[in-house]
N, C-alpha and C positions, 0 to 999 in steps of 0.2 A: 266065861265072862271076860269082858275087856279089862285091861289094867286100869287102875284109877290114877288120874292126874289131878293134883290139887294146885290151884293158882292163888297165891297170896298177894297179888297186885290186882288193882281194879280196872286196868285199861291197858291195851285195847282188847276187849273180850273177843271180838270177831277173829282176831289172829289166833288166839289160844283155842278157840272153838274149832279151828281147822284140824285139830288133833282128834276130832270126834270119830274119824274113820278107824282109828287104832286104839282109842281109849275113851273111857268115861271121864269127862272133864267137869270138875267142880271148882267153885270159887269161895274164898273167904270174903270178908273177915269173920271171926268168931267172937262171941260175946265174952269168952273167957279162955284162958290158957288151957284149962282142963278140957274144954270142948274141942279145942284144936288137937290136943294130944289124943283124945278119943278118936277123932277123925283120921289121924295119921296111921292107925293100925292097918288099914287096907291100902294105903297110898304107895304107889311104885315110883312116881315122879312128882317132884315138888318144885314149883316156881317160887323162889323166895325173894321178898323185898327186904324190908327192915326187920322182919321177925327173926330173932336169933335161932339159928339151927345149931343147938347145943346138944350135949350128951343126953339130957333128959328127953328132948324131942326124938333123938335118934333111937333111944331105947324103946320108945313107943311106936317105932316105925319099922317093924321087922321085914317088911316087903320092899322097903325103899331102895331104889337102884340109882337114882340120880337127883341131885339138887342143882337146879338151874338158876343161877343168880341173875336177877333182873338188873344188870349193871356190870361194872368192871371191878368194883370193890367187893371183897368177900371176907372182910374182917369179922363179920357176924356169923360166919360158918366155922364150925369146929372141923377144920380140914383133916387134922390128924385122926380124929375119931371116924370121920367118913371113910378115910383111906383104910383104916383097920377093918372096917365093916364091908369093904368092897363097894362103896358108894361113890359114883362119879360126882365131882363138883365141876360145873361148867360156868362160864361167864360170857360177856358179850364184847370182846375187844373190837376196836375199830368202829363199832356202831355209834359211839357217842363222842369220839375224840374231837371232831371239829365243833360239835355243839358246846362242849365244855370249854373249848378254846375260845369260841365266840363270846361266851359269858365272861371269861377271864379278861379278854380285851375290852369288853364293855365296861367292866368294873375299873380297869386301868384308866380308861378314858374318863369315866365319871370322877375318879379321884383327881386326875390331872386338871380337869376343867371345872371341878366343883359343881357338877350338873345337878345333883340332888339338892345342894344348898341353894343353887340358883332357882330351882323350882319353888322352894319354900320362900325365897326372897320375893319372887314375883307375886306369890299368893298372899303374902303378909306385910311386905315392907315397901316395895318399889314405888308405889303411887303415893306414899305418905309424904307430906311436906317435910323437907329436911332429912329424909332418910339417908343413911350412910351409903356411900358407893359400894357396889359389890366388889369384893377382893379379886385380884387377878389370879388366874390359874397358871399352869406351866405348859409349855410345849412338850410333845412326846419326841419330836425329831431331835436326834442327838443324845437323848437320855439313855442310860444304861439299864437294860432289863436283865435281871438275874433270875434264871430259871433253875429251880432245884428239882431235878428229876426230868431227864430228857427222853422220856418214853414216848408213847403214842400221843398223849395229850400235850406234853411239854413240847414235842416237836411241832405239833400243829400251832401252838401258841407262838413259837419262834417264827414260823412261816408267816403268820398274820402280822406279827410285830415288825417284820422286815418292811412291810408296806408303809409303816409309819416312820421309817428311817431311824428306828431305834438301834442302838448298839447292843448286841446280845451276848451275854456270857451265860454259862451253865455250870452246874455241879451235878455229878451223878456218881454213884459208887462204881459204875462201869464207864470208863471213858469211851466216848463214841466218836472216834476220829472220822468215820465215814460221814456222819451227820455234820461234823465241824466243816468238812469240805463242801457238802451238799447244801447246807443251810447258811454257811458263812457265819457261824457262831464260834465263840472262843471258850475254851475250858478254863475254869478257875477253881482253886481249892475252896472249900466251904467258907472259911473265914474271910478270904479275900473277896469272895462274891458278896458277902454281907456288907463289907466295909465300902465297897465301890459302887454298888447298885443304887439307882434312883427308885427302882421298883423291884421288889422281890416277890416271885410267885411260886407257889408250892404245888408240885405234881408228883408226889410220891405216895405209895400205898401205906396204909396203917399197919405197922408191925412193931415188934419190940424195939427195933433199932430206930424207928422214926417217931415213936410216941414221945411227946415232949421235945421234939427236935428243935423247936424254936421256943426258947425260954428267956429268962432275964439276961443271961450273958449274951445271947445272940442278938436280942433286941437292942442292947446297949452298944453292940458292935456296929449296928446300922447307922447310917447318916441321919441327922435330925430332920433333914428334908425328904427322907425316903418314905416309901409306902410299902405295905405288906398286903399280899392278896392270897387267900386260901380258898381253892375250890376242890380240894382233895378230901381230907378227913379232919374233923374238928380236933381230936386229941393230939394232932401233930403240933399244935400250938398250946402252950401253957396260957390259958385264957386269963388267969389272975395276973400273970406277968405282962400280958398284952394290955390289959386295962391300965395297969400302972404306967406302962410305956406311953399310952395315949394321953393320959391325964397329965403326965409329967413332961411330955414333949421329947421323949427319946427318939420317936419317929413322928412324921407329920400326920400319918393316918393309916387306915387299913380298910380292906373290904373282905367280908367273910360270907361265904355261902354255906359253910358247914361249921358245926359247933360240937363241943364235948357232950352236951346234952341237947337232944332234939326231940320236940320243938324247943327252941331257946326259951327258957322261962321268962315270963313277963317282968319278973323282978331282977333280971340280969342287969348288972351295972352297965354293960355295954350298950344297952338300949338308950340310955340317957346321953350318950356321947354324940357330938355333932361331927367328929372327925373319923367316924367309922360307918361304912355302908354294910347293911345286913340284909341278906336275901335268904329265903327259906329252902335251901338245898335244891336249887333249880338247875343245877349244871346240865342235866340231861332232859330237862322239861321242855322239849319241843315235840310237837305231834309226830313229825316224820321220824325223829330219833327214837321215840318210844315204840313206834311200829317196827323199826329195824331191830331194836332190842328184843321185842316179842318174837319176831320172825326167827331170830338167831336161837332163842330159847326153844322154840318149837322144833327147829332142826336138831338141836342137841337131844331133846327128849325123844323125838321120833327115832333117832339113831339107836339110843340105848334100848328103847322098847323093842326094837327089831334085832337086838343082840349084837349091835355094832358099837365100836368105840365112837364117842361123840366127837364132832369136829372141833370143838372149842373147850377142851379141858383146861383147868387152871394150870399154871406152870408146874406146881408141885406134883401134879398127876400126869404130866406129859410122858407118853410112852408106856403108861400102865394099862393093863387090860384086866378087867374084872369080869368074872363069870358068876352070875347069880341066877 
């Protein structure tokens, strides 16, 4: 019998079906967690989206050899438990860096030029007699963009921001002097970046050290005219503190593609604010990008099923070889 591969994302199926020559490919979703756990008993390779790959799931997957994340974030995967069990965890670096950076720049432009407010103004106010004039936005040229996390996505944001003649500073736990030279960016310590940036954008993974990285203290350190953008992971920002910052004017506005709870509840107080842009975790949501991600997952799975080391293990498993 062919090994069983289970896909827990719904597109693009044709790319995942290309594994049919070496595996039996099945797709979710399932009506209940119990149904998923039952299905996992014969699965050797799993493509994971938002579904938590936790100890309970792993205990019900005795044959599992590889968890292929459909994306670059893997905070919903119990990496330590996978490693103990000899299960590879892979991800899709480079497949989506430019796409997430595109969205980041789009959000920055929308904040600067008040594009969403302008759209609502045209639909509801512009033609009314005596309507108020639309408020001015700000230029991006000459503004300071502070990038927190100068990895693949952060670097791509820097490259794109240079085209808008922005002055770019960055903070990273690892100083990247080669990128400073190549991209023309300046290093700043964390607090200085917050104090001097007109736009702050987050591009760090979610881990213990970054959970709640931006809270009340950090938001109060930012300029009252500055904007905060998050296309990484929701829990990196304390949302209660951000709400307070937005209604009390600590900062001018924010744009969020990710949230502590997703989908964002309809009763979230953020929804009622006019100085925040909210998008539904669409950082990688471009057709070409999703195909690249799927193709990378397929390569990782095919390698493992053939007894080889996958080409894109997560950093914590780099250099490890599992035999199962």
